[in-house]
C-alpha positions in Angstrom: 14.4 19.4 9.8 13.4 18.1 13.1 16.0 17.4 15.8 16.7 13.7 16.5 14.6 13.8 19.8 11.6 15.3 18.1 11.9 12.9 15.2 11.9 10.0 17.7 8.9 11.6 19.4 7.1 11.7 16.2 7.7 8.1 15.4 7.0 7.2 19.0 3.7 9.0 18.7 2.8 7.5 15.4 3.4 3.8 16.8 1.5 4.4 20.1 -1.5 5.7 17.8 -1.4 2.8 15.4 -1.5 0.4 18.6 -4.4 2.2 20.0 -6.2 2.2 16.4 -5.7 -1.5 15.9 -7.0 -2.2 19.4 -9.9 -0.2 18.5 -10.4 -1.7 15.0 -10.4 -5.1 16.7 -13.1 -4.1 19.2 -15.6 -2.1 17.0 -18.2 -3.8 14.9 -21.8 -5.2 15.0 -20.2 -7.4 17.6 -18.6 -4.9 19.6 -16.3 -5.4 22.5 -14.6 -3.3 25.1 -10.9 -2.6 24.7 -10.3 -4.6 28.0 -12.1 -7.7 26.3 -10.2 -7.3 23.2 -6.9 -7.2 25.0 -7.9 -10.5 27.1 -9.1 -12.3 23.8 -5.5 -11.6 22.2 -3.7 -13.0 25.3 -6.1 -15.8 25.6 -4.1 -18.4 23.7 -1.3 -18.0 26.5 -3.7 -17.2 29.6 -7.2 -18.7 29.3 -10.1 -16.9 30.8 -13.6 -18.3 31.5 -15.3 -14.9 30.5 -14.0 -15.2 26.9 -16.5 -17.1 24.8 -15.8 -19.0 21.4 -17.7 -16.3 19.6 -15.3 -13.5 21.0 -12.3 -15.6 19.8 -13.8 -16.3 16.5 -14.7 -12.7 15.8 -11.3 -11.4 16.9 -9.0 -13.9 15.3 -10.7 -15.0 12.2 -12.6 -11.9 11.1 -11.1 -8.9 12.3 -7.3 -9.5 13.1 -6.5 -10.5 9.5 -8.3 -7.4 8.4 -6.4 -5.3 10.7 -3.0 -7.0 9.8 -3.8 -6.4 5.9 -4.6 -2.7 6.6 -1.4 -2.1 8.5 0.8 -3.9 5.7 -0.9 -2.3 2.9 -0.7 1.2 4.3 3.0 0.8 5.3 3.7 -0.9 2.0 2.0 1.6 -0.3 3.5 4.7 1.7 6.9 3.6 1.5 6.6 2.6 -2.2 5.4 6.0 -3.0 8.2 7.6 -1.0 10.7 5.3 -3.0 9.2 6.0 -6.3 9.2 9.9 -5.5 12.7 9.7 -4.8 13.6 7.5 -7.6 11.7 9.6 -10.3 12.7 12.9 -8.6 8.7 13.6 -9.0 6.5 14.6 -5.9 3.5 13.2 -8.0 4.9 9.6 -8.3 2.8 6.9 -7.0 3.2 3.1 -6.7 1.3 2.7 -9.9 3.7 4.9 -11.9 5.0 1.8 -13.7 1.6 0.2 -14.1 1.8 -2.7 -11.6 -1.6 -1.7 -10.0 -3.6 -1.7 -13.3 -1.7 -5.1 -14.3 -2.7 -6.7 -10.7 -6.2 -5.4 -11.2 -6.4 -6.8 -14.7 -5.3 -10.4 -13.3 -7.9 -10.1 -10.5 -10.9 -9.1 -12.6 -9.7 -12.0 -15.3 -9.8 -14.4 -12.4 -13.2 -13.0 -11.3 -14.4 -13.5 -15.0 -13.0 -17.2 -15.2 -14.8 -18.1 -11.8 -11.5 -18.7 -9.9 -11.8 -18.8 -6.1 -10.5 -16.2 -3.8 -6.9 -17.6 -3.6 -6.8 -18.1 -7.7 -7.8 -14.6 -7.9 -5.0 -13.5 -5.5 -2.4 -15.5 -7.7 -3.6 -14.1 -10.8 -3.3 -10.8 -9.7 0.2 -11.2 -8.5 1.4 -12.8 -11.4 -0.1 -10.1 -13.8 1.2 -7.2 -11.6 4.8 -8.7 -11.7 4.4 -9.2 -15.3 3.5 -5.7 -16.1 6.4 -4.2 -14.6 8.7 -6.8 -16.2 6.9 -5.6 -19.7 7.6 -1.9 -18.7 11.5 -2.9 -17.7 11.7 -4.8 -21.2 10.4 -1.9 -23.5 12.3 1.0 -21.7 15.5 -0.9 -21.9 17.5 0.3 -25.0 20.7 -1.4 -25.8 20.9 -2.8 -22.1 20.3 0.9 -20.7 17.2 2.1 -19.1 16.4 5.7 -18.7 14.1 7.3 -16.3 12.1 9.0 -19.0 11.6 5.7 -20.8 10.5 3.9 -17.6 7.8 6.7 -17.0 6.6 6.7 -20.6 6.6 2.9 -20.9 4.5 2.7 -17.6 2.1 4.9 -18.7 1.6 2.9 -22.0 1.2 -0.2 -20.1 -1.1 1.1 -17.6 -3.4 2.5 -20.2 -3.0 -0.9 -22.1 -4.1 -2.8 -18.9 -6.9 -0.3 -18.1 -8.3 -1.0 -21.6 -8.2 -4.8 -20.9 -10.1 -4.2 -17.5 -12.7 -2.2 -19.5 -13.0 -5.1 -21.8 -13.6 -7.6 -19.0 -16.2 -5.3 -17.5 -17.9 -5.1 -21.0 -18.2 -9.0 -21.4 -18.9 -9.9 -17.8 -22.2 -10.9 -16.6 -24.1 -8.1 -15.4 -25.9 -9.9 -13.0 -23.3 -11.8 -11.2 -19.6 -10.9 -12.4 -19.9 -7.4 -13.2 -21.1 -6.3 -9.7 -18.1 -8.6 -8.2 -15.5 -7.0 -10.6 -16.8 -3.5 -9.7 -16.7 -4.0 -6.1 -13.1 -5.3 -6.4 -11.9 -2.5 -8.1 -13.2 -0.1 -5.4 -10.8 -1.7 -2.9 -11.9 -3.4 0.2 -10.4 -5.6 3.1 -13.6 -7.5 3.3 -11.9 -10.7 2.1 -8.9 -10.7 4.3 -7.9 -14.3 5.5 -5.1 -15.7 7.2 -4.7 -17.7 3.9 -4.6 -14.6 1.9 -2.2 -12.9 4.2 0.1 -15.9 3.9 0.4 -15.5 0.2 0.7 -11.7 0.1 2.2 -10.6 3.1 5.8 -12.1 2.4 6.1 -9.9 -0.7 5.0 -6.7 1.2 7.7 -7.5 4.3 10.4 -8.4 1.9 9.9 -5.3 -0.3 9.4 -2.9 2.6 12.7 -4.4 4.4 14.7 -3.9 1.1 13.6 -0.1 1.0 14.4 0.2 4.7 17.9 -1.0 4.2 18.3 1.3 1.0 16.7 4.3 2.8 20.5 5.9 3.2 21.0 5.5 -0.6 17.6 7.0 -2.0 18.9 10.4 -1.5 21.7 9.6 -4.2 19.1 8.9 -6.9 18.8 12.6 -7.6 22.6 12.9 -8.1 24.3 12.8 -11.6 25.6 9.2 -12.5 29.4 10.3 -12.3 28.8 11.9 -8.9 26.9 8.9 -7.5 29.5 6.7 -9.0 32.2 8.7 -7.0 30.5 7.7 -3.9 30.4 4.1 -4.6 26.9 3.9 -5.6 25.7 2.0 -8.6 22.7 4.0 -9.8 21.4 1.3 -12.2 21.5 -1.3 -9.6 19.9 0.9 -7.1 17.0 1.8 -9.4 16.3 -1.9 -10.1 16.3 -2.8 -6.4 13.9 0.0 -5.8 11.8 -0.9 -8.8 11.7 -4.7 -7.7 10.8 -4.0 -4.0 8.1 -1.4 -4.9 6.5 -3.9 -7.4 6.3 -6.8 -4.9 4.7 -4.4 -2.4 2.2 -3.0 -4.9 1.2 -6.2 -6.6 0.8 -7.8 -3.0 -1.5 -5.1 -1.8 -3.6 -5.1 -4.9 -3.8 -8.9 -5.0 -5.2 -8.9 -1.6 -7.4 -5.6 -1.2 -7.9 -4.2 -4.6 -7.0 -0.6 -5.8 -6.5 1.9 -2.9 -5.4 5.4 -4.0 -3.9 8.3 -2.5 -1.9 6.5 0.3 1.4 6.4 -1.6 1.0 10.1 -2.8 -0.5 11.8 0.3 1.7 10.1 3.2 5.1 10.8 1.9 4.1 14.3 1.6 2.8 14.6 4.9 6.1 12.9 6.3 8.5 15.3 4.4 6.5 18.2 5.8 7.2 17.2 9.4 10.7 15.3 9.1 12.4 17.1 6.1 13.3 15.6 2.6 15.9 13.0 3.7 14.8 9.5 2.8 16.4 8.0 5.8 13.8 9.3 7.6 11.0 9.8 5.2 10.8 5.9 4.4 10.4 4.8 8.1 8.0 7.4 9.0 5.9 6.5 5.9 5.8 2.8 7.1 4.3 4.0 10.6 2.1 6.9 9.3 0.9 5.0 6.0 -0.3 2.0 8.2 -2.0 4.4 10.7 -3.8 6.2 7.9 -5.2 3.0 5.8 -6.3 1.5 9.4 -8.1 4.6 10.3 -9.8 4.6 6.8 -10.8 0.9 6.9 -12.0 1.0 10.4 -14.3 4.0 9.3 -15.3 2.2 6.4 -16.7 -0.8 8.0 -18.2 1.1 11.2 -19.6 4.5 10.0 -22.8 3.0 8.4 -24.6 -0.2 8.2 -23.3 -1.0 4.7 -19.6 -0.9 4.3 -18.0 1.8 2.3 -15.0 0.7 -0.1 -12.1 1.9 1.6 -10.7 3.7 -1.7 -13.5 6.0 -1.4 -12.6 7.3 2.0 -8.9 7.5 1.2 -9.7 9.5 -1.8 -12.3 12.0 0.2 -9.9 12.4 3.1 -6.9 12.4 0.9 -7.7 15.0 -1.7 -8.4 18.0 0.6 -5.6 17.1 3.1 -3.3 16.9 0.1 -4.2 20.3 -1.2 -3.6 21.8 2.4 -0.3 20.0 2.4 0.5 21.7 -1.0 -0.6 25.1 0.0 1.5 24.8 3.1 4.4 23.8 1.5 4.2 26.5 -1.2 3.7 29.2 1.5 6.8 27.7 3.3 8.8 28.4 0.0 8.0 32.0 -0.1 
């Protein structure tokens, strides 16, 4: 485990890289700006500058800033939710979609597209269906007012498969000329549609969920303890599990509603962080916030800047995430020998 000073250095480095990456993301694009120009535009509401044009302000504040904020929030939220679920289920392969929230949210969004809803309506439908999916999982897994981890996981798998089938049905009946391409592109995950309005609806869910996980980070280590031992420490495991599930559900549903399905973040980043800072969740959760945000921001910036046509961000997260995850697995296996 890292010493306290090295842990602080690791966190400070991640935050500094995140700030630099955000400035670079605001500057890069077809309408390119220098870092100095970008910084001047950002402070222009407080100190006007004659060299800053209306076009510069529009590109930074209306187009790129909402996208950067969404990438940071999505990365931080998905990574922290992945870390919390891995602690909750004592399973290193657990992800934010373990209980079917992502597939439920995706079904709500594609159903909204099929029904011709606007962007705001699609986002609301996605949020509602994501929350409903986990409520359904929790209701099915509850037997005599008690819920076991095994029943939660199995119920989540069944509900995720059910909503995946409904998504396939929507794609089957969608108009192949207009609706099907929109559904397919949305399912690939993209930050293209980020606006201040969409952030105003989804961002509070991510912030509240992430804040609760941050407050509970000390107690997440107790999830691996037997119920009697946790009770002797004054920890109610049932209430703690419920709080974690609700927080992760809010985060995952909000992310999917704003930018579609983005994989690997909740699986890869917690593993990377544990390899550096150790297995204690009091360090893993905050570090996952920082490096999850950095990872998604870098992937999204590369997705829109690498080629003339934008690459769906989930493709880049998978291309980068799969080999890096295998390397981390090898390193952790070697460390155990």
